[in-house]
C-alpha positions, 0 to 999 in steps of 0.5 A, a space after each residue: 549967623 547960624 553955626 552951620 552957616 558959619 562953618 560953611 563960611 569958614 570953609 569958603 574962606 579957607 578954600 576959596 579963590 586966593 589972590 589972582 583968582 587961583 586956588 589957595 588960602 587967604 590968611 587974613 580972612 582965615 585968621 578972622 574966621 578962626 577968631 570968630 570960631 574961638 569966640 563961638 566955642 567959648 559961648 557954647 561952653 559958657 551957655 552949658 552943654 547937653 547932659 550927655 556931654 558933661 564938663 569935668 567936675 572941679 575935683 576931677 579937673 584937680 585930679 587930672 591936673 595933678 596927674 599931668 604935673 606928676 607925669 611931667 616931673 617924672 618925665 623930666 627926671 627920667 630924661 635928665 638921669 638917662 646917662 649916666 643912669 641914675 633913674 632909680 635913685 633920683 626918680 623914685 619919689 616922682 614915680 611913687 607920687 605918680 602911682 598914688 595920683 593914678 590910684 586917687 583917680 582909679 579909686 573914684 569909681 563909684 564915689 560919685 554919680 554915674 554921669 560925673 564919675 572922675 575915673 570914668 571920665 578921665 580913664 575910659 571916656 575915649 579910645 586913646 585913654 591917654 592917662 591909662 597909656 601914660 601910667 602903663 608906660 611909666 610902670 613898664 619903664 620902672 619894671 624894665 629898670 628893675 628899680 624895685 631891686 634897689 629900693 626898700 620894700 616900701 620903695 621909700 628909699 634905697 636899700 642898705 646894699 645899694 647905698 653900700 655899693 654906691 658908696 664904694 663906686 664913688 670911692 673908686 671913681 675918686 681914687 681913679 681921679 686922684 691918681 690921674 691928676 697931672 697925667 693925660 688920659 690917653 697915654 700908653 697903658 704903662 702910665 696907669 700903674 699908679 691907678 692899678 696899684 693904689 685903687 686895686 683894693 677899692 676896686 676889688 671890694 666893689 667887684 666882690 660886692 657886685 658879684 655877691 649882690 648878683 648871687 643873692 638876687 639870683 637865689 631869689 632873696 626878694 621874691 617877685 623881683 627880677 633876677 637882674 640888679 637895678 639899672 643904676 647898679 648895673 650901669 655903675 659897675 659897667 662903667 667901672 669895669 670899662 675904666 679899669 680894664 680898657 682905659 687903665 688896662 688893669 687886672 685883678 687876679 680872679 679868686 677862682 684861679 687856684 681851683 681852676 688850675 688844680 682841676 686842669 692839672 689833674 685832668 692833664 695828668 690823668 693820661 700819664 697815670 693811665 699809661 704808666 699804670 698800664 705799662 707797669 701792669 704789663 711788665 708784671 704779667 707773664 706772656 703765655 704763647 699759644 701756638 695755633 692748632 695747625 702748627 701743633 698738628 704739623 709738629 706732632 706729625 714731624 715727631 711721629 715720622 722721626 720716631 718711625 724713621 
């Protein structure tokens, strides 16, 4: 049967009258027709396609398969490290490999004949451009997470500051867990005094380090990076602060308390100084009474009348 006649036969079987004369599909006949379609498709591809529809070369198929494998690995890593957030520290190797794989595909431009160009066939041969779309999605996700602020310049591992922070973070959680042994989690705040007392120093060191990292990052210590820390560090600090302040109801005296109190006291004391100085100044100054002109003229007239009376 010719291909066009075969297609019409498939449509007739799929849309023709079903059992009882009603309109509806005929499952068994449709399955047989689909089976024949698959066989015909394989025959067409096996016989060779016209020159304007080339099949991917083996090297291009290998590049596409490697990119698909790398995309699946990175997706699995991002999804499994979503909560608590561990994207940057757990997935940076997968991301770096995927960037390299995409670069291998993009660098294929001009390395082969125009009709069998891997970059052109894989990246720009259709409207959807799924490989380009996937690559942009991973890049945007990585940039939104600010992972570059957690990694070394070569992105081969975590920076020293990040390693130090995560070490203090783990020590804080270990301290919380150790001092909560034998206690119920949802008790009154008074039962967490041991946690607040024994873990105060570790928590303060962690909080100070986080504030220092924020200050350095805002000053542009690493040019081109976002002002935010990476999502791993931010999420770890948020978790610790919620446990410390909400769950355990602990507090750490702020290092800026003394300057704030001093400035506030000085501002409140200024009105007292002003009124006291005004009072003292007014006591020392002599008051000079100046009579109005009308009173002065009346007084003169009285003196004249007394003189001639």
